[in-house]
C-alpha positions in Angstrom: 0.0 0.0 0.0 1.0 3.6 -0.5 0.8 6.6 1.8 1.1 10.1 0.4 0.9 13.8 1.5 -0.5 16.5 -0.8 0.6 20.2 -0.6 -1.6 22.1 1.9 -4.0 24.5 0.0 -5.2 26.4 3.1 -4.1 30.0 2.8 -0.8 30.5 4.7 -0.4 26.9 5.9 3.3 26.0 5.8 3.3 22.6 7.5 3.5 19.2 5.8 2.2 15.8 7.1 5.2 13.8 5.9 8.9 14.7 6.3 11.9 12.8 4.8 12.7 11.3 8.2 9.1 10.1 8.8 9.0 8.6 5.3 12.0 6.4 6.2 10.1 5.1 9.2 6.9 4.6 7.2 8.9 2.5 4.7 10.0 0.3 7.5 6.3 -0.4 8.2 6.1 -1.7 4.6 4.5 1.4 2.9 5.6 3.1 -0.3 5.6 6.9 0.2 4.4 9.6 -2.2 4.6 13.4 -1.9 3.2 16.2 -4.1 6.0 18.4 -5.5 6.6 21.5 -3.4 4.6 20.1 -0.4 7.4 20.5 2.0 9.1 23.6 0.6 7.5 26.1 3.0 8.7 23.9 5.9 12.2 23.6 4.6 12.0 20.2 3.0 13.0 20.1 -0.7 11.8 17.6 -3.2 15.3 16.3 -3.5 15.4 15.6 0.2 12.3 13.4 -0.2 13.8 11.6 -3.2 16.9 10.9 -1.2 14.7 9.2 1.4 13.1 7.0 -1.3 9.8 9.0 -1.6 8.1 9.2 -5.0 7.4 12.9 -6.0 4.3 13.5 -8.1 3.4 16.6 -10.0 -0.2 17.2 -8.9 -2.6 16.5 -6.0 -5.0 14.7 -8.3 -2.2 12.2 -9.3 -1.4 11.7 -5.6 -5.0 11.0 -4.6 -5.4 8.6 -7.4 -2.2 6.8 -6.6 -2.1 6.3 -2.8 -4.3 4.3 -0.4 -3.7 6.5 2.6 -3.7 10.3 2.5 -2.0 12.2 5.3 -2.8 15.9 5.6 -2.5 18.7 8.2 -5.5 21.0 7.8 -9.0 19.6 7.3 -9.6 18.7 3.7 -11.4 21.2 1.4 -14.6 19.9 -0.3 -12.6 19.6 -3.6 -10.1 17.3 -1.8 -12.9 15.2 -0.3 -14.3 14.6 -3.7 -11.1 12.9 -4.7 -11.6 10.2 -2.0 -13.2 6.9 -2.7 -14.2 3.7 -1.0 -11.2 1.8 0.4 -9.0 5.0 0.9 -8.1 6.3 4.3 -7.7 10.0 5.1 -5.7 11.0 8.2 -5.7 14.7 9.2 -7.1 17.3 11.5 -10.9 17.3 10.8 -12.8 18.9 13.7 -16.0 16.9 13.0 -18.1 18.7 15.5 -17.6 22.0 13.6 -17.5 20.5 10.1 -20.8 18.6 9.8 -21.2 19.2 6.1 -17.6 18.0 5.5 -18.4 14.9 7.6 -21.5 14.1 5.5 -19.5 14.6 2.3 -16.7 12.2 3.5 -19.3 9.6 4.5 -20.8 9.7 0.9 -17.4 8.8 -0.6 -17.2 5.6 1.5 -13.6 6.6 2.6 -12.4 6.0 6.2 -11.5 9.3 7.9 -9.2 9.4 11.0 -9.3 12.8 12.7 -6.0 13.5 14.5 -7.9 16.0 16.7 -10.1 13.2 18.0 -7.3 11.0 19.4 -8.4 10.2 23.0 -6.2 11.8 25.7 -5.1 8.6 27.4 -1.6 7.5 28.3 -1.2 5.0 25.4 -2.2 7.6 22.8 0.2 10.3 23.9 2.6 9.5 21.1 -0.3 10.2 18.6 -1.7 13.3 20.3 -1.2 15.9 17.5 -3.3 18.5 19.4 -0.7 18.4 22.2 2.2 18.5 19.8 0.8 21.6 18.1 -0.3 23.2 21.4 3.2 22.8 22.7 4.6 24.7 19.8 1.9 27.4 20.0 2.6 27.9 23.7 6.3 28.4 23.0 5.7 30.6 20.0 3.2 32.7 21.9 6.0 33.8 24.3 8.4 34.6 21.4 5.6 36.6 19.7 4.9 38.4 23.0 8.6 39.3 23.3 8.7 40.7 19.7 5.8 43.0 20.5 6.9 43.9 24.1 9.2 46.9 24.4 11.3 45.6 27.3 13.4 42.7 28.5 11.8 39.7 30.0 14.4 39.3 32.6 15.3 42.0 35.1 18.8 43.6 34.8 21.0 45.9 36.8 23.2 47.9 34.3 25.4 50.9 34.4 22.6 52.8 32.7 20.0 51.8 35.4 17.9 49.0 36.7 15.4 47.2 34.4 12.5 45.4 36.2 11.5 41.9 35.0 8.4 41.5 32.9 5.3 40.1 34.6 3.5 37.4 32.6 0.1 35.9 33.3 -0.8 32.6 31.6 -4.5 31.7 31.7 -5.1 28.0 31.2 -2.4 25.5 32.1 -2.9 22.9 29.5 -0.2 21.8 27.1 0.1 25.2 25.5 -0.1 27.0 28.8 2.6 24.9 30.4 4.8 25.4 27.3 4.3 29.2 27.7 5.0 29.1 31.4 8.3 27.1 30.8 9.4 29.5 28.1 8.5 32.7 30.0 10.3 31.5 33.2 13.3 30.5 31.3 13.5 34.0 29.8 13.5 35.4 33.3 10.0 36.8 33.6 8.0 36.7 36.8 5.3 34.3 35.7 1.8 33.8 37.2 -0.7 31.1 36.0 -4.3 30.3 36.5 -6.4 27.2 35.7 -9.8 25.9 36.9 -8.2 22.5 37.6 -6.6 22.6 41.0 -4.5 19.5 40.3 -2.3 21.5 37.9 -1.1 23.9 40.7 1.8 21.6 41.5 2.8 21.4 37.8 2.7 25.2 37.5 4.8 25.7 40.7 7.3 23.0 39.7 8.0 25.1 36.5 8.9 28.2 38.6 5.6 30.0 38.2 3.1 31.2 40.8 -0.3 29.7 40.8 -3.1 32.2 41.2 -5.5 31.0 43.8 -9.1 32.2 44.2 -10.8 32.8 47.5 -13.9 30.8 46.7 -16.1 29.2 49.3 -17.1 26.1 47.4 -14.4 23.7 46.0 -14.3 24.0 42.2 -12.8 21.2 40.2 -12.7 22.0 36.5 -11.3 18.7 35.4 -13.4 16.8 32.9 -13.1 13.4 31.2 -10.4 13.4 28.5 -8.0 15.8 30.1 -9.8 19.0 29.1 -11.2 21.7 31.4 -15.0 21.8 32.1 -17.2 24.9 32.1 -17.2 26.8 35.4 -20.2 27.9 37.4 -21.4 31.5 37.1 -20.3 32.2 40.7 -16.8 30.9 40.1 -16.5 32.8 36.8 -17.4 36.1 38.6 -14.8 35.4 41.2 -12.3 34.5 38.5 -12.9 37.8 36.6 -12.6 39.8 39.8 -9.2 38.3 40.4 -8.1 39.1 36.8 -9.3 42.7 37.2 -7.1 42.9 40.3 -4.1 41.6 38.5 -4.5 43.5 35.2 -2.8 46.8 36.2 0.4 44.8 37.3 0.7 42.4 34.4 2.8 43.2 31.3 2.0 40.2 29.1 -1.2 38.0 29.2 -1.3 34.7 27.3 -4.7 33.1 27.2 -5.1 29.4 26.2 -8.5 28.5 27.6 -10.6 26.2 25.3 -13.4 23.7 25.9 -13.9 21.1 23.1 -17.0 21.7 21.0 -17.6 25.2 22.4 -16.6 28.8 21.7 -13.7 30.1 23.7 -14.8 31.5 27.0 -14.3 35.3 27.5 -11.8 35.7 30.3 -9.9 38.9 29.5 -12.5 41.5 29.1 -12.3 45.0 27.6 -12.1 46.7 31.0 -9.1 44.5 31.9 -7.3 45.5 28.7 -8.1 49.2 29.6 -6.5 48.7 33.0 -3.2 47.4 31.6 -0.2 49.6 31.1 0.6 51.1 27.7 2.9 48.8 25.8 1.5 45.6 27.4 0.7 42.6 25.2 -2.2 40.1 25.1 -1.6 36.9 23.1 -4.8 35.0 22.5 -4.2 31.4 21.5 -8.0 30.7 21.4 -8.5 33.2 18.6 -9.6 30.5 16.2 -12.6 29.8 18.4 -13.5 33.4 19.0 -10.8 34.3 21.5 -10.6 34.6 25.3 -10.1 38.4 25.0 -12.9 40.8 24.1 -10.7 42.7 21.7 -9.3 39.7 19.8 -9.6 39.8 16.0 -8.7 36.4 14.5 -5.6 36.4 12.3 -4.8 40.1 13.2 -2.7 42.1 15.5 -4.5 45.3 16.9 -3.6 48.0 19.3 -6.2 49.2 21.8 -6.9 52.8 22.6 -4.6 52.7 25.6 -1.7 51.2 23.7 -2.1 47.5 24.5 -1.2 45.1 21.7 -3.7 42.2 21.2 -2.4 39.4 19.0 -5.0 37.0 17.6 -3.0 34.9 15.2 -4.4 31.4 14.5 -1.3 30.0 12.8 1.3 29.8 15.6 2.4 26.2 14.8 2.6 27.1 11.1 5.0 30.0 12.0 7.4 27.3 13.1 6.7 25.0 10.2 9.8 22.9 10.3 9.4 21.9 14.0 5.6 21.5 13.6 5.9 19.3 10.6 8.5 17.1 12.3 6.3 16.6 15.4 3.1 16.2 13.4 4.6 13.7 11.0 5.8 11.7 14.0 2.3 11.6 15.3 1.1 10.4 11.9 3.8 7.7 11.9 2.8 6.4 15.3 -0.9 6.3 14.2 0.2 4.2 11.1 2.2 1.9 13.4 -1.0 1.1 15.3 -2.9 0.7 12.0 -0.2 -1.7 10.8 0.3 -4.3 13.6 2.1 -6.8 11.4 4.4 -4.1 9.9 3.7 -5.6 6.5 2.4 -2.5 4.7 -1.2 -3.6 5.1 -3.6 -1.3 7.0 -5.8 -2.9 9.6 -8.6 -0.6 10.8 -9.3 -2.3 14.1 -12.5 -0.6 15.5 -12.0 -2.5 18.8 -8.9 -0.5 19.5 -9.8 2.5 21.8 -7.4 4.9 20.1 -8.4 4.0 16.5 -12.1 3.9 17.3 -11.9 7.2 19.1 -10.2 9.0 16.2 -12.3 7.4 13.4 -15.1 9.7 12.3 -16.3 7.9 9.2 -15.8 4.2 8.5 -17.1 2.1 5.6 -19.7 4.6 4.6 -21.0 5.3 8.1 -20.4 8.3 10.4 -18.8 7.0 13.6 -18.7 10.4 15.3 -19.1 11.0 18.3 -17.1 8.1 19.6 -18.0 6.3 22.9 -16.4 8.0 26.0 -12.9 6.8 26.8 -12.8 3.9 29.3 -10.1 5.5 31.3 -10.2 9.1 32.5 -7.1 11.2 31.7 -7.3 12.6 35.3 -8.9 10.1 37.7 -11.3 11.6 40.2 -10.2 11.2 43.7 -12.4 8.9 45.7 -13.7 10.5 48.8 -12.2 9.0 52.0 -14.6 7.3 54.3 -14.6 8.9 57.7 -13.8 6.5 60.5 -16.8 5.8 62.7 -16.5 7.5 66.1 -16.9 4.8 68.8 -18.9 5.4 72.0 -17.2 5.0 75.4 -19.1 1.7 75.9 -17.9 0.4 72.5 -14.3 1.4 73.2 -14.5 -0.4 76.6 -15.9 -3.5 75.0 -13.2 -3.5 72.4 -10.5 -3.1 75.0 -11.9 -6.0 77.1 -12.1 -8.2 74.0 -8.5 -7.4 73.0 -7.3 -8.1 76.6 -9.1 -11.5 76.7 -7.7 -12.5 73.3 -4.1 -11.5 74.3 -4.5 -13.3 77.6 -5.8 -16.4 75.9 -2.8 -16.5 73.5 -0.3 -15.9 76.2 -1.7 -18.6 78.5 -1.8 -21.0 75.5 1.9 -20.3 74.8 2.8 -20.8 78.5 1.0 -24.2 78.6 2.7 -25.4 75.4 6.1 -24.3 76.7 5.5 -26.0 80.1 4.5 -29.2 78.5 7.5 -29.1 76.2 9.9 -28.5 79.2 8.2 -31.4 81.1 8.7 -33.7 78.1 12.4 -32.7 77.8 12.9 -33.0 81.5 11.5 -36.5 81.7 14.1 -37.9 79.2 17.1 -35.5 79.2 20.0 -35.8 81.7 20.2 -33.4 84.7 23.3 -31.6 83.4 21.5 -30.8 80.1 18.5 -29.3 81.9 20.8 -27.0 83.8 22.4 -25.6 80.7 19.0 -25.5 78.9 17.4 -23.4 81.6 20.4 -21.0 81.5 20.1 -20.8 77.7 16.3 -20.0 77.8 16.9 -17.3 80.5 19.8 -15.8 78.5 17.5 -15.6 75.4 14.7 -14.0 77.3 17.0 -11.5 79.1 18.9 -10.7 75.9 15.7 -10.1 73.9 14.3 -7.8 76.7 17.6 -5.9 76.9 18.0 -5.4 73.2 14.5 -4.5 72.2 13.9 -2.1 75.1 16.9 0.1 74.1 15.8 3.7 73.4 17.1 4.9 70.1 16.7 8.7 70.8 20.1 9.5 69.4 20.5 6.5 67.1 18.7 5.1 64.1 16.7 2.0 65.3 19.2 -0.3 63.5 22.2 1.3 65.2 20.5 1.1 68.6 19.8 -2.6 68.2 23.3 -3.5 66.9 24.9 -1.6 69.8 22.7 -3.4 72.2 23.7 -6.8 70.7 27.3 -5.8 71.0 26.8 -4.9 74.6 25.4 -8.3 75.4 28.3 -9.9 73.6 30.8 -7.9 75.7 29.0 -8.9 78.9 29.1 -12.6 78.0 32.7 -12.4 76.9 33.8 -10.7 80.2 32.3 -13.5 82.1 34.5 -16.0 80.1 37.8 -14.0 80.2 38.7 -15.5 83.6 38.4 -19.1 82.3 41.2 -21.6 82.9 41.1 -22.6 79.2 43.5 -20.5 77.1 41.3 -20.9 73.9 38.2 -19.6 75.7 40.2 -16.6 77.0 41.5 -15.8 73.5 38.0 -16.1 71.9 36.5 -14.0 74.7 39.1 -11.3 74.3 38.5 -11.1 70.6 34.8 -10.9 71.2 35.3 -7.9 73.6 37.6 -6.2 71.0 35.3 -6.6 68.0 32.1 -5.7 69.9 33.8 -2.6 71.4 34.9 -1.5 67.8 31.2 -1.9 66.7 29.9 0.2 69.6 32.5 3.0 69.2 31.8 3.0 65.5 28.1 3.3 66.1 28.5 6.3 68.3 30.9 8.0 65.8 28.4 7.5 63.0 25.7 8.9 65.2 27.8 11.9 66.0 28.4 12.6 62.3 24.7 12.3 61.6 23.8 14.7 64.3 26.4 17.2 63.1 24.6 17.3 59.7 21.6 18.9 61.4 23.6 21.5 63.4 24.4 25.0 62.3 28.1 25.7 62.0 
C-alpha cells in the first residue's frame, strides 16, 4: 500500500504531514511513500530531500490522490479534496467533525475512512499520537516569542550601568499543554510568571516550573477537570470570582497569554475590555484561542491590533505554522505512530481495528458510516479522587468493650503459649540428663533477658538499626567478660577477641551517630 501527502492548500499553511525522516520510518512499516511536489518547501524540506529518502514525488494533487491508499494531511480537507476520496481509501488529518458537519457528510458519501487527529483520545497509550498536544506545545512556545517581539522591554530583570530594568510580569490563563509550554518559556527567559487554571491539580505542575499559581478565595471547592484531560465549564459564581481576580491583576501584568478552550464550544471570554483598559501602555495580550472566538474581548482572528490605551492584542491562529519545520517534524511523527498502530504486522497492510480504543476514538467515518461522536474513553485522563470514608466514632461503651475483647484475646494466646512451653519442658525434663537441663534453663533465660535488653533500648540518638546492633554488641561484651577468667586459654582468646570486636562496633556506632547529628547542626 502507498501513503502520500499533498501540498496544503489552506491559505498561509506551511506545514506538511510527511517529512523525509518520517518517510523512512513509514517505509519500515512496509509502505511506499508519495509526496506532491513542493509540499514540504515552506517547511524547509525540498523535493530532492524526499527523493533521497526514497519518496516518490508526483506533480499534482490529483495524481497523488489517485495513486495512494492513505492520504496524510495537516489541515481539514477542502470539499474539492474530499471529492477525490473513494471507497477503500483512508484520510488522516485534523478534521474537527463537531464543527464541520457538512464535510463529515461529504466524507461519508465517498465511502472513505477518515481518522481525525484532533479526536485522538487523551489517554496514556495515545500520547505519542496526540497531535493537538504537539501543536499546542509549539503554540505555547511561539506565543511567548511573539509576545517578546511585541513587548518593548526585556523579559528578565537587569541591573546595568545605565540603570535598573525590572523583570516582565507574565500571566498565563489556562495550564494545558500550550499553557505549560508558555510558562516554561517565560520563566526560562527570566519573567515573573503567574498562571491560573480551573483545575486545582495543575497547581503543582505550575509551581514546579517556577511560576506562581493564582488561587481564588472561593467558598465552594471548584474542580474544573473533565473526562479526556480537558477543562470543564465553570459555574457562574466561580466565573465572577475569577474575573474579579483578573481585574485585580490587570494593572500589574505586562504580558497576558490566554489558552482556555473547551472542546466543541466557543472560547470563554476571560480577559474583558475593561481589563485591557486597566493594563499599562505597551503591554501585550496573546490570544491562543482566537480561532474559536478568542478569550479576549478585543481579539480579532488572524490580526494584531492596538487598543486605545496602547495594549497590543495578537489574535494569530497559525502559531504552529510560523514554526513549520518543527511543527511538521512533530506532526509527521504523530502520523507515523498512528500508522504503526494501524499496521500491527508491519507488512504494509492497513488494519482498521475498531475494537482499539485509540483507533475507534479517532475514526469519524468508517465504511460509509459516520462514527462520530465516539464512545467515551474507558479511562479518564485525570482520575477523580475517591472520597475518603470517615472512621466511625466509637462510643465509650464500644471502646471499653473492644479493650476487654482485646485483653481477653491477648491473655488467651499468652496462656496457650505458656501451657505449650511448660508441656515441652516437662517432656524434655522427663528424658534429658540433669546436666543438660541446667544448661538448657540458662540458655532460655539468656535468650529472654537478651531479647528484653535489646528491644527495650531507646534509640533517641540512634537510628533504630544502630541502637539494636549496639545493644547486641553490649550483650556480647557482657558474656565475653564472664568468660575471660576461664582456665582454658582458647576460651580466654575467643572472649578477648569478642570484647575487642564488639567494642569497635559500639564505638563506630557512636561515631556515625555523632556525624549524623552534626549534619543537622548550624556551623
